[in-house]
C-alpha positions in Angstrom: -15.8 70.2 -96.2 -17.3 69.2 -99.3 -19.7 65.9 -98.6 -21.0 63.4 -101.6 -23.4 60.5 -101.3 -23.4 57.9 -103.1 -26.5 57.8 -105.3 -28.1 54.8 -107.2 -25.7 52.2 -106.7 -26.0 50.9 -110.7 -26.0 53.8 -112.1 -23.0 55.9 -113.6 -22.9 58.5 -110.2 -19.9 56.5 -108.8 -18.2 56.2 -111.6 -18.3 59.9 -112.7 -17.2 60.7 -109.2 -14.1 58.0 -109.4 -13.0 59.1 -112.7 -12.9 63.0 -111.9 -12.3 63.1 -108.2 -8.6 61.6 -110.0 -8.7 64.8 -112.6 -7.9 67.0 -109.6 -4.5 68.0 -108.0 -4.1 65.3 -105.2 -3.9 68.7 -102.8 -7.7 69.0 -103.8 -8.7 65.7 -103.4 -8.6 65.7 -99.3 -12.3 68.1 -99.5 -14.5 65.9 -100.5 -15.6 63.3 -98.2 -17.7 60.2 -99.3 -20.6 58.3 -97.8 -21.3 55.4 -99.4 -21.2 51.6 -99.3 -18.1 49.8 -99.5 -19.9 46.7 -101.8 -21.6 49.2 -104.4 -18.3 51.1 -105.0 -16.5 48.4 -105.7 -19.0 46.9 -108.2 -18.2 50.7 -109.4 -14.3 50.1 -109.2 -14.0 46.8 -110.8 -15.6 48.3 -114.0 -13.2 51.3 -114.2 -9.6 49.1 -113.7 -8.1 50.6 -111.5 -5.9 50.1 -108.2 -8.2 50.9 -105.4 -8.4 49.7 -101.3 -10.9 49.7 -98.8 -9.8 51.1 -95.3 -12.1 51.9 -92.0 -12.5 55.5 -92.8 -10.6 55.8 -96.4 -10.6 55.0 -100.2 -7.8 54.9 -102.0 -7.7 55.1 -105.5 -4.3 54.7 -107.7 -2.9 55.7 -104.7 -4.8 58.7 -104.1 -6.5 58.7 -100.2 -10.3 60.0 -100.3 -11.9 60.4 -96.6 -15.0 58.2 -96.7 -17.5 57.2 -94.2 -19.2 54.0 -94.9 -22.4 52.8 -94.6 -23.8 49.9 -93.2 -26.9 47.6 -94.2 -29.9 48.6 -92.2 -32.2 47.5 -95.0 -32.8 50.7 -96.1 -32.6 51.8 -99.9 -28.9 52.7 -100.5 -29.7 56.3 -102.3 -31.4 57.4 -99.3 -29.4 55.7 -96.2 -26.5 57.5 -98.0 -28.1 60.4 -98.1 -30.1 61.0 -94.8 -26.4 60.3 -93.8 -24.3 62.8 -95.5 -27.2 64.9 -95.1 -27.6 65.2 -91.5 -23.4 65.5 -91.5 -23.1 68.4 -93.6 -25.8 70.5 -91.3 -24.3 69.9 -88.6 -20.5 70.8 -90.0 -21.7 73.3 -92.4 -19.9 71.6 -95.4 -21.3 71.7 -99.0 -23.7 68.6 -99.7 -23.4 66.8 -103.5 -25.5 64.2 -104.3 -25.0 61.4 -106.6 -27.6 60.4 -109.2 -30.4 58.1 -108.4 -33.7 56.9 -109.6 -36.9 58.2 -107.8 -37.8 54.7 -106.6 -35.1 55.0 -104.3 -36.0 58.3 -102.6 -38.0 57.3 -99.5 -38.5 59.3 -96.0 -35.2 57.2 -93.9 -38.2 57.0 -90.9 -40.8 55.8 -92.9 -39.1 54.1 -96.1 -43.1 53.4 -97.4 -43.3 56.8 -98.2 -41.9 57.3 -101.7 -40.9 60.9 -102.5 -40.0 61.9 -105.9 -36.5 63.2 -106.2 -33.9 65.0 -104.2 -35.6 68.3 -104.0 -38.9 66.5 -102.6 -37.0 64.8 -100.0 -35.3 68.3 -98.8 -38.9 69.9 -98.7 -40.1 66.8 -97.0 -37.5 66.8 -94.5 -37.2 70.2 -93.8 -41.0 71.0 -93.9 -40.1 73.9 -96.9 -42.5 73.4 -99.9 -40.4 76.3 -101.4 -37.1 74.9 -101.5 -36.1 75.4 -105.0 -34.3 73.5 -107.9 -32.0 75.8 -109.7 -29.7 74.7 -112.8 -26.8 76.7 -113.2 -24.5 76.2 -116.1 -21.6 78.2 -118.2 -24.3 79.1 -120.5 -27.6 79.7 -118.4 -29.0 79.9 -115.2 -32.5 78.4 -114.8 -35.2 77.9 -111.9 -38.2 76.1 -112.3 -41.2 77.4 -110.1 -42.9 73.7 -110.6 -41.5 70.5 -110.7 -41.8 66.7 -111.1 -45.9 67.3 -111.0 -48.4 65.9 -114.2 -49.6 68.6 -116.4 -52.9 67.8 -114.5 -51.8 68.7 -111.3 -49.5 71.6 -112.6 -52.7 74.4 -112.5 -53.8 73.3 -108.9 -50.7 74.8 -108.1 -49.4 77.2 -109.9 -50.3 80.7 -108.4 -48.7 84.4 -107.9 -47.9 83.6 -104.8 -45.6 80.2 -105.5 -43.8 82.7 -108.3 -42.7 85.2 -105.5 -41.8 82.5 -103.0 -39.7 80.7 -105.3 -38.0 83.9 -106.6 -37.4 85.5 -103.9 -36.1 82.1 -101.6 -33.9 82.0 -104.6 -32.4 85.3 -105.0 -32.0 85.5 -101.4 -30.1 82.3 -101.0 -28.3 82.0 -104.1 -24.3 81.4 -103.8 -23.1 84.7 -105.2 -20.2 83.0 -105.2 -21.1 81.4 -108.7 -23.0 84.7 -110.1 -24.4 88.1 -109.6 -27.6 88.2 -110.8 -28.7 91.4 -112.6 -31.8 90.1 -114.6 -34.2 88.2 -114.2 -36.8 86.7 -117.1 -40.1 84.9 -116.2 -41.9 82.4 -119.2 -45.6 82.8 -119.5 -47.7 80.0 -118.8 -49.9 79.3 -122.0 -48.6 78.9 -125.7 -47.7 82.9 -126.6 -49.2 84.2 -123.2 -52.4 83.2 -123.8 -53.2 85.5 -127.1 -55.0 87.9 -125.2 -56.8 85.0 -123.8 -57.7 83.2 -126.3 -55.5 80.3 -125.0 -56.2 81.0 -121.5 -55.8 83.5 -118.7 -53.0 81.6 -116.3 -50.7 84.0 -117.2 -52.1 87.0 -115.3 -50.0 84.7 -112.0 -47.1 86.1 -113.8 -48.0 89.6 -114.3 -49.2 89.8 -110.5 -45.8 88.3 -109.2 -43.4 90.6 -111.5 -45.4 93.5 -109.9 -44.4 92.3 -106.8 -40.8 91.4 -107.6 -40.1 94.6 -108.6 -41.3 96.3 -105.7 -39.2 93.6 -103.2 -35.7 93.7 -105.2 -35.9 97.2 -106.9 -32.2 97.1 -107.6 -33.0 93.1 -109.8 -34.5 93.9 -113.4 -37.8 91.7 -113.8 -39.0 90.8 -117.1 -41.7 89.4 -118.8 -44.2 87.2 -118.9 -42.6 85.4 -122.3 -43.7 83.0 -124.4 -41.6 79.7 -122.7 -40.0 79.0 -127.1 -38.6 82.2 -127.5 -37.8 83.5 -124.2 -34.1 82.9 -124.4 -33.9 85.3 -127.3 -33.2 87.3 -124.0 -30.2 85.8 -123.3 -27.6 88.4 -123.2 -24.8 87.4 -120.2 -24.7 84.6 -117.7 -26.1 87.4 -115.1 -29.4 86.5 -116.1 -31.5 84.3 -114.1 -34.7 82.7 -116.4 -37.5 81.6 -114.5 -39.8 78.9 -116.0 -43.2 77.6 -114.8 -43.0 74.1 -116.0 -39.9 71.2 -115.3 -39.8 70.4 -118.9 -40.2 74.3 -119.9 -37.3 74.9 -119.1 -34.9 72.0 -119.0 -35.3 71.2 -122.8 -33.3 75.0 -123.1 -30.8 74.4 -120.8 -29.6 71.4 -121.5 -29.9 72.1 -125.4 -27.2 75.3 -124.1 -25.1 73.7 -121.3 -25.5 69.8 -122.9 -24.3 67.9 -119.8 -21.9 71.1 -118.1 -24.6 71.8 -115.2 -25.0 72.2 -111.8 -28.2 71.2 -110.1 -28.6 73.3 -107.4 -30.9 73.1 -103.9 -31.7 76.5 -102.5 -33.7 77.6 -99.4 -32.2 75.0 -97.1 -29.0 75.5 -94.6 -27.0 73.0 -96.4 -25.7 74.3 -100.4 -26.5 71.1 -101.7 -25.3 70.2 -105.5 -25.4 67.8 -108.3 -25.1 67.4 -112.2 -28.1 67.9 -114.7 -27.9 64.7 -116.0 -29.2 60.7 -114.4 -28.2 57.6 -113.5 -28.0 56.7 -117.0 -28.9 52.8 -116.8 -27.5 51.8 -120.2 -24.2 52.8 -119.0 -23.8 51.2 -116.1 -20.6 48.8 -115.4 -19.3 50.0 -119.2 -16.3 52.5 -118.2 -18.0 54.6 -120.6 -19.6 57.5 -118.8 -18.6 61.2 -119.8 -17.4 62.8 -116.5 -17.0 66.2 -118.0 -20.3 67.1 -116.4 -19.2 65.8 -112.7 -15.8 67.8 -113.1 -17.1 71.0 -113.6 -19.7 70.3 -110.1 -16.5 68.8 -107.8 -14.7 72.5 -109.3 -17.5 74.8 -108.3 -17.8 73.1 -105.7 -14.2 73.7 -104.7 -14.6 77.1 -105.8 -17.6 78.0 -103.5 -15.6 76.6 -100.4 -12.6 78.4 -101.3 -14.8 81.8 -101.6 -16.8 80.7 -98.3 -13.1 80.1 -96.2 -12.4 83.3 -97.1 -15.0 85.0 -96.3 -15.9 83.0 -93.0 -15.5 80.1 -90.6 -16.5 76.8 -92.5 -15.3 73.6 -92.0 
């Protein structure tokens, strides 16, 4: 199965999920199960002006039956409530997990709600006690790995290291869903502008040089290149069998979104469950207006189906 957590109840996630789900052949819809709160779904459904009905374990959209697990109010923020339940069930049943967009103030420790986490990736790192779970963006034009994410610039230099770069890239290469792409080349950005101009702008890029030396030995069948200036590394892009690694969050996402727009996958690698999402956010300003573009989410659903089918052919999956 492919499990879907509802995300923020006032974002566009549920809207684009419902729209894109109805674009799929009916026989494919049976592969998805939504974990959500009925009252949140109803707000989005009313704005879509489509026929809907709720059953104990189903949502019916224009006559199309969608499997559902309806959550009860417990006082925890809804994004975390749906995420936590969907994650537990996905791990138990070897399912793919899709998370709808939410805001960072809605991701908390489910056992200690006062502990706020900075996003889905941070939630997974906290839950699995694995700091190297990585945020990867895959698209039709470019595949991007972020070595650091959701950190302020002032904290960045206390976090970046050769060990971190090696660990994040290794985890990605070891656990990336090969059904999407076969990675043959890895390009790494530097840290300072112009790779530090021979030390004039800093020596932190030595972290990247050292990491590349180790990675070349560890993965002899893959070609590693760099470091390159973050602003021009994209010029080395030749095919979609390459992974572009950026050291800082916005250093890489600007390039990725410029090329892929909203047709991209946000993938968490390095944990027992394969988690996927869209590469856009909640778009609160569009909530309830029936105007959100669902092409990116349709691409996500089709990619999840492709992965599920490939894994079913390769071995048991629920």
